[in-house]
C-alpha positions in Angstrom: -132.6 64.1 187.7 -130.6 62.7 190.5 -133.7 62.9 192.0 -135.7 60.9 189.7 -132.8 58.0 189.2 -132.9 57.5 193.0 -136.8 57.5 193.1 -137.1 54.7 190.3 -134.1 53.1 191.7 -136.2 52.7 195.3 -139.2 51.5 193.4 -137.7 49.0 191.8 -135.8 47.9 195.1 -139.2 47.4 196.5 -141.1 45.7 193.3 -137.8 42.9 193.7 -136.2 43.6 190.2 -133.0 42.0 189.5 -131.6 45.4 186.8 -130.1 48.2 188.9 -129.9 51.5 187.8 -126.2 52.4 186.2 -125.0 54.8 188.5 -124.4 58.3 187.4 -120.5 57.7 188.5 -120.3 55.1 186.1 -121.5 56.8 183.3 -119.3 59.5 184.1 -116.7 57.3 184.5 -117.1 55.5 181.2 -116.7 58.8 178.8 -113.5 59.6 180.8 -111.3 57.3 178.4 -112.4 58.8 175.3 -111.8 61.9 176.5 -108.0 60.7 178.0 -108.0 59.2 174.3 -108.6 62.6 172.0 -106.2 64.8 174.2 -103.5 61.8 173.9 -104.6 61.9 169.8 -104.2 65.9 169.7 -100.7 65.7 171.7 -99.5 63.3 169.4 -100.7 64.9 166.2 -99.1 68.0 167.7 -96.0 66.0 168.6 -96.0 65.0 164.8 -96.6 68.1 163.3 -92.9 69.3 165.4 -91.6 66.4 165.1 -92.0 67.9 161.1 -91.2 71.1 161.1 -87.5 69.7 162.7 -86.6 68.0 159.9 -87.4 70.4 157.1 -85.5 73.5 159.2 -82.7 69.9 159.5 -82.8 68.9 155.8 -82.3 72.9 155.1 -79.6 73.8 157.9 -77.8 70.3 156.6 -78.4 71.3 152.5 -77.2 75.3 153.3 -73.7 73.9 155.7 -73.1 71.7 152.8 -73.3 74.7 150.0 -71.4 76.7 152.3 -68.6 74.3 152.6 -68.2 73.3 149.2 -68.3 77.2 148.7 -65.2 77.1 151.5 -63.5 74.3 149.5 -63.7 75.8 146.6 -61.9 79.5 148.0 -59.5 77.8 149.8 -58.6 75.9 145.8 -58.7 78.8 144.2 -56.6 81.4 146.6 -54.0 78.6 145.8 -53.9 78.3 142.4 -54.3 81.7 141.5 -50.6 82.4 142.3 -49.4 79.6 139.8 -52.7 81.8 137.4 -49.8 85.2 138.1 -46.3 83.5 137.2 -48.4 81.9 133.9 -49.3 85.4 133.0 -45.7 86.6 133.7 -44.0 84.2 131.8 -46.2 84.7 129.4 -45.9 88.5 129.3 -41.9 88.1 129.3 -41.6 85.4 126.5 -44.0 88.5 124.0 -41.8 90.6 125.2 -38.3 89.0 123.9 -39.6 87.9 121.1 -40.0 83.6 121.6 -41.2 81.4 118.7 -44.2 82.3 117.6 -45.3 78.6 117.9 -43.8 78.6 121.8 -46.1 81.5 122.6 -49.2 80.3 120.8 -49.6 77.4 122.6 -48.6 79.1 126.0 -51.6 82.0 125.1 -54.2 78.1 124.6 -52.9 77.0 127.8 -54.0 80.0 129.3 -57.9 80.9 127.7 -58.2 77.1 128.6 -57.1 77.7 132.2 -59.2 80.7 131.9 -61.8 78.8 130.9 -62.3 76.7 133.6 -62.1 79.6 136.3 -64.6 81.1 134.6 -67.3 78.6 135.1 -66.9 78.3 138.2 -67.4 81.5 139.0 -63.7 83.2 138.9 -64.1 86.8 137.6 -60.8 88.8 137.2 -61.0 92.4 138.5 -60.3 95.0 135.9 -58.4 98.0 137.6 -56.3 99.9 135.4 -58.3 103.2 134.6 -60.7 102.5 137.0 -61.7 104.6 140.1 -59.6 103.7 143.3 -62.2 100.9 145.1 -61.3 99.9 148.1 -63.5 97.3 148.9 -61.4 95.9 145.5 -58.2 97.8 145.8 -55.4 97.1 147.4 -53.1 100.1 146.8 -49.5 100.2 147.0 -48.5 104.3 146.1 -49.5 107.1 145.2 -47.9 108.1 141.9 -47.8 111.4 140.3 -49.7 110.3 136.4 -50.9 112.5 133.2 -52.5 110.0 132.4 -55.2 109.1 134.8 -56.6 111.6 137.5 -55.9 111.7 141.1 -57.3 108.9 142.9 -57.9 106.0 139.4 -55.5 102.9 138.9 -53.1 103.8 136.7 -50.9 100.6 137.6 -52.0 97.1 138.5 -49.2 95.1 140.0 -51.2 91.8 140.8 -54.4 91.3 139.8 -57.2 90.6 141.8 -60.4 87.9 141.3 -64.4 88.1 142.4 -65.9 85.0 143.2 -69.3 85.4 142.6 -69.8 88.3 144.3 -67.8 88.0 146.6 -64.2 89.6 147.0 -61.4 86.7 146.5 -58.4 88.8 146.3 -58.5 91.9 146.1 -56.7 93.8 143.5 -52.5 95.4 144.0 -52.3 98.6 142.8 -50.8 102.3 141.7 -52.7 105.3 142.7 -52.8 108.1 140.1 -52.6 110.8 142.1 -53.4 113.5 139.5 -50.5 115.5 136.7 -47.0 115.4 138.2 -47.5 119.7 137.7 -50.2 120.1 139.8 -48.8 118.1 143.0 -45.7 120.3 142.8 -48.0 123.7 142.4 -50.0 122.6 145.8 -46.8 121.5 147.5 -46.3 125.5 146.7 
């Protein structure tokens, strides 16, 4: 084909025509910018898709970090409030044991129930320990004590209430663990 173009060009020059056929090199140079533009466009499209993915990942990470920060702040606040709740419970028990005025005790119970409802809204759940099998993931054993009422390895007394914050242990319950009936303990020693 290149031969034909050269012969046609030679014939035209002989005829003295002012028109010249375009070189094949010129045609290739005109097509090259189109290919370059398509490659740039594809590159820009690829960059755009990557930026969209990066932004989506950033948004998700930011939301996750915000939720974790919120959870940590709630945990810290609840850990500061729990000793106050413990003392309030002890005061209420003492008032009931010493036959305090019924109206005062009822008022304290109303406030206590209100306080418990607020804590429940924040997904704080007390751990019931007495009568439960000792679980080192929820209970902190302070001592072992013989008990006729509870079999071995069962929590016989709760010293401090434990709490779960959602599905996470916020504070372990401090308990006394039964070592079984007193007479069986003596038999095992002899």
